[in-house]
C-alpha positions, 0 to 999 in steps of 0.5 A: 500500500502507499508508503506514506500512509494517512498523511500522504493521502489525506493530510494535504487536504486538511482532512486530518485536522477535521478528524482530530476535531471530531468533525463528521466526514461523509463519503459517497460509498462504504469503501471510501469510508473504510479506506479513510478509517483504515488510514486513520487507524494506521496513523494512530498506531504509528504514533504509538497510541494503544487507544484512540477515538474512531474516525467519524466517517460515514457513507452519506446515504446511511447517515441520512437514513440514521438521521431519519430514524432518529427523527422518527424516534423523537417524533419529528417524522411520522412513523412509517415502515421503510421498504427494502429495495426488494420490497419496493420492487415487489410493490411496484410489480404488484401495482403494474400487474393490477394496472395491466389487468385493468388497462388491456390497451397498454401491453408490456413486453418486459414487465420486469424491466418496466418495474425497474425503470418505474422505480428508478423514475420515481426515485429520480423525481424525488431526488430532484425534488420534483412533484410529478402530480403538480399541475405543470408537470402533470401536463408535460407527462400527459404528452407521452403515452409511456410517461402518462402510463407511469403517472397512473402507476405512480399515483397507485403506488403512492396511494398504496404506500399511504394506505399501508404506512410504508415509505421508500428510502427517498420518501424518508429523506423527503420526510427528514428534510421537512422535519429539519427546522434547525441544524443538528451539527455545526460542521460536516465535510463532504468527501468526494460527494460531487454526485450527491443528489439535490435531495441529499444536498438539501438534507445535509444543508438542513442538518449542518450549519456548515457544509465543507466539500473536500477531495480525497485523493491528493497525490501527485498526478500520475502519467497516464499510459494506454494500450490496446488488445485485439479482444476483451479476453486478451485484455483481461489476461494482460491485466491479470498477468500485470497484477501478478508481476507487480504483486510479486515484485512488491507484495506491499503495493496497493494495486487497483483494477477498474472494470467498466463492465463488472457484471460482464467481465468479472467471471473472466477476469477472476479466472485469469487472476486465479491463473496468473496467481496460480490459485486454481487448485489447492490454493484456491482460497489464497487469491490476494484479490478483493472484488468490490462486488460479490456474486448474487446469492442464488449463484453460490453453490450451497444456495443454488442447491438449496433452491434446487431442493425446494424446486423439487416440490413443484409439479414439474422440475427442471432437468438441470436441477435434478442433475445438479442434485445427483452430484451435490455435496450439500445434501445429507444423503450423497448419491453414489455415481454408480450404474443406478445413477447412470440408469436414472439419467438415461431414463430422464433423458429418454423422456426428452423433457427439459422439465420433469413431472414431479410424480414421474421423478418420484416414481423413477427414483423409487424404482432405481432405489428398489433395484439398487437395494435388491442388488446390494441389500447391505449397501445402506443408503448410498444408492442414488435412488435412496438419495433422491427418492427419500426426500422427494417422497417425504417433501411431497407428503407435506402437501405444500401445493395445498397451502396458501400463506404469507411469506413469514409462514412459508419460512418454516415450510421451506426450512422443513423441506431443506431439513428433509434433504439434510441441507447444507450437508454433512460438511464441513463447509469452508469459510466462504460457504459458511458465510453464504449459509449465514447470508441465506438465513438473512435472506429468509428474514427479508423474505418473511418481511415481504408480508406487507407487499406480497400478501398470501402466496401459493408455493410456486409464487413463494418460491419465485419470491424467494429466488428474487430475494436471492437474486437481489442479495449480494454474497460478498466474502468477508476477507482481510484487506487484499493488496489487489482491488477490483472495483467499479468506476465509481468505487475507485474514485477517491481511493489511492493506489500505487498502480491502477489499471483502467479496463474497457476504455472503449469510446462506446463506454467512456463516457457512458452512452445516454440512457434517459428514463423512458417514463420521464419527459426527456426535457425534464430530465435534462433541465434537472440534470438527472442521471444519464440524460445529458451527453455533456454531463456524462462527459464531465462525469467521466472526466472527473472520474479520470482526474480522480484516478490520476490524482489518486495513483502513482502509476495509471494505465488504461486499456481497451479492446479493439474488437468487442463481440465482433464489432470494432472499437475505438479508444475513449476520447478521454485518451485522445492526448495519450500515446497508445501502444497496440499489443497482440495476444501472442502469449498471455500465459502467466510467467510462472506457467511459461517458466514451468513449461520451459523447464519441464521435460515432456515425453510425448507419446501418441497412442491411437490404437486400442486393444484388439477385439477378442475372438469371443467378442466378434459379435459386437453390434450392427451396421453402426459399427462400420458407419462409426468406424468410417466417420471417425475410428475413435468414435467407433472405439468409444461407442462400441468398445468403451460404451460411451453413450451420447444423451439426446438433448431435451426436446418439445413433442416427439424427437426426430428419432421417435418420428423416424421410428413411427415412420418405419412402423407405419410403413411396416404395417402398411406393406404388411397389409398390402403385400405388393404393387398390385394391391396398391394399384387396386386402392381407390382414394377412400380405401387408400386413406383408410389404409394409411390411417390404419397403418399410422394408428398401428404405429402410434399404438406401438409407442411405449405408454410413458412416451404417449403420456409425455407427448400428449394426445394433441401432439400425437394427433398432429403427428397422425395427420402429418404421417398420413400426408407424407405417406400418401405422397410416398405411395404416389412414388411407389405407384410409378414403379414397375410391378414388385412384391414386398418379400421382407420387412424388418427381417433380422439377419447376421453377416460375417465380415472381416472378423466381425459377426454383424447383426443386421435388420433390413427395412425392406426387400422387394422382389421385382418382376424379373425375380431380382431383389432390391434392398430399400432403406427408409429415410425421413431426411435428405439422402445422397448416394455419395454417402456410399462412396469413397474409401470410408463411406459415410453411410455403409448400411446399404452397401453392407446389405448388398453384400449380405443379401446378394441383391441386384440393387440398393436404394434409399427410400426418401420419405419426405414431404414434397420430396418423396423418391427412390435414390439408389444404384443397381444392375439395370433394374429399370426402377425410377431413381435407381442408377445403373452406371455408378461412375455417372451417378457419382459424377466421377467419384466412383471408378466402378463401371457397373454393379458387380464392380461396385459391389466388389469395391464395397466388399474391399472397403467395408472389410478394411473398415471391419478389420481396422475395428477388430484391430483396435484402430482408434485414431481421432480422424473424423470425416468432414462434418462428422463432429457436428452431431457426434457429442463425444468431444469431451473424450476426443478433445476435438475443437476444444480451445487450447487442446492442440492435437490432443 
């Protein structure tokens, strides 16, 4: 920290003499107040004192609130309940919701944003000492629809406050100003309070006989240095490396980092700082950095999982919450990540829903629990089914959905649910988690205090309110003063640093763009200099901040990213007279990492071959083995040898796979009833429609009952109509073919190839009029015969069927709306869509001149793929596009940034 202590920072501004006289100092924020107090305490300790009076320093806003409380206790102000920010927001939300139900002509796309803007508009009016209900202002509000609507909301909001005896913090200051008929203090010093509102200034002037403005930072002006980086992450990595170097060179130095976008850049900067200070592993808690703004409480893992446990009492539960509870350590019964856990996850994903019905979750968890206990009766409660089923069933027995009560009454119910889960777990909790649990209990008190604004709630509304309480609460770790401070622009003003780095100094941010409140006439905002309404005010504000940074630091650096989210950026005009160094992100690794890497002796070993397939394992699967081996050898090894399974993402309605299965089942039933082209030709329109409807009904009836219940009757009715239409188009294509008879439908078979015994299931085999056979594979998407070609054919299924059956041709049956047709190759079959010349059909990609040559090529290529699989070849060598829908990148590391050729 600055070696001069208190005297070099504050004494030059005569602040020390004020403090020695006991004069009250008011600061714009708590951080500056703590800084002054800390400097004062060091000064007294350096003077050899063991006991001294604390520095009379208070944040301006909290001091004014205390003065209001004193005025209420003395009877000078009428007693009213002062709302917290959350309570005020909830009241605004209720007022706007009632107005929306009464005035359907005014629709809100984002009610939450409207609540925030309305609250800010009312506060701005009160801070500017304006009465929106005055006739002159009211007529100005009436000229704009949004402003007029806000005035209607404001009237209802103020009426509710009066009716319930409530007040906002701004109301408290208005009452205080009206009750302050004489000063209560002789002198007050305003330290760096240039942004105090008119209402705050008026209150201070009424409470103190003399108000003295003062400036906190009085160091010698630092020379400003500026640089740029190609993008934001490179900029933040450079900042982190700079902080680590400076701290290593002088651990007592006080370093500051100002983030223009704390919300957007904090997570990235924290990671880069942890990497630069080597605090990502066991030394995670040793990071010598303090962030001025913590995280919202609902993001803290211990609280996040508590909210997940509570959400399991709802009628439908987010799948992400269930998966999180499977691995949480904040529950009394920790689930074992065993086969039962895998089975439960697979069954949840098989349902394909982002939100799981509570009843089904309880049934699945209980089913898995029973299976786990039967497999190992002495295993105790370690099974995932027990870890989930027990608290799920016990909390369901509380019948929370039948309750409707005030938030204060809900607190006990919520605590009861968390006790059933054993939250916050068997422990032990680390220091940060312990603090977050304490903050959680404080949030429950804030939640209970919402009785005045929310009224009685059912369980979903109560849980939603609790979430909003957590989102409105910042979890800030209580740590010792850290040598590196990460601050917002306003928080760093007035503080002193040995070195300060300003991040994000783009022209689009410094000065900040105008953001006038849409609920207050713009002219009124500019006249009364309300926040973010005037370009001139924003410029002067940014300029004053920069001057305070310059005065408060020995070394000052500024940087900006030349590109943000793909858009080019220019430096802030505040840097127009500063030479800017343009850097490239060639190497942003921490120096300690670079040194360790250069000194390490690395032995590289490339192993792209697994153990060969034993003879007893020769029957390994179906044609998907060769398809995966062709697409990427590693994928075949991971899926068929290691058992890796990619879970389908959640979806609405039927999944693409389920629709494909329905198509296959409907065609199976349809041709089972028809048998040949002659029967098809005999059908008139009515009979054809009846046959199609019967076939689709059979396919839908064959669906598993749980899937039918999850999808719902309306979705199945839509799918019925779609299938009938698509199959009608397909039959039109079938009628254009020469006579044929359906010989085989979905027939299982086995085939020996290259040491593999493959299990096959051919969709359909037609016998043509000349006795030869055509193998058909149904596809509901676009097809291309090019997928059969090359040394590694993308779709080897039909070539494999050609080898296994000895058919005279193979074809895709593309059953697709408005594009139904056959696509295939064969031995001069005279079937529309089935080519006889492979070279011509493949546009030169295939050398074979006729069907026998093509079958011979397929024999060699597929046998080579089979032998490669048997030998254990598992090189990460994907075909183009093979990784798009693979889902195994976590194993093979393809496309993972920084992994190289892993």
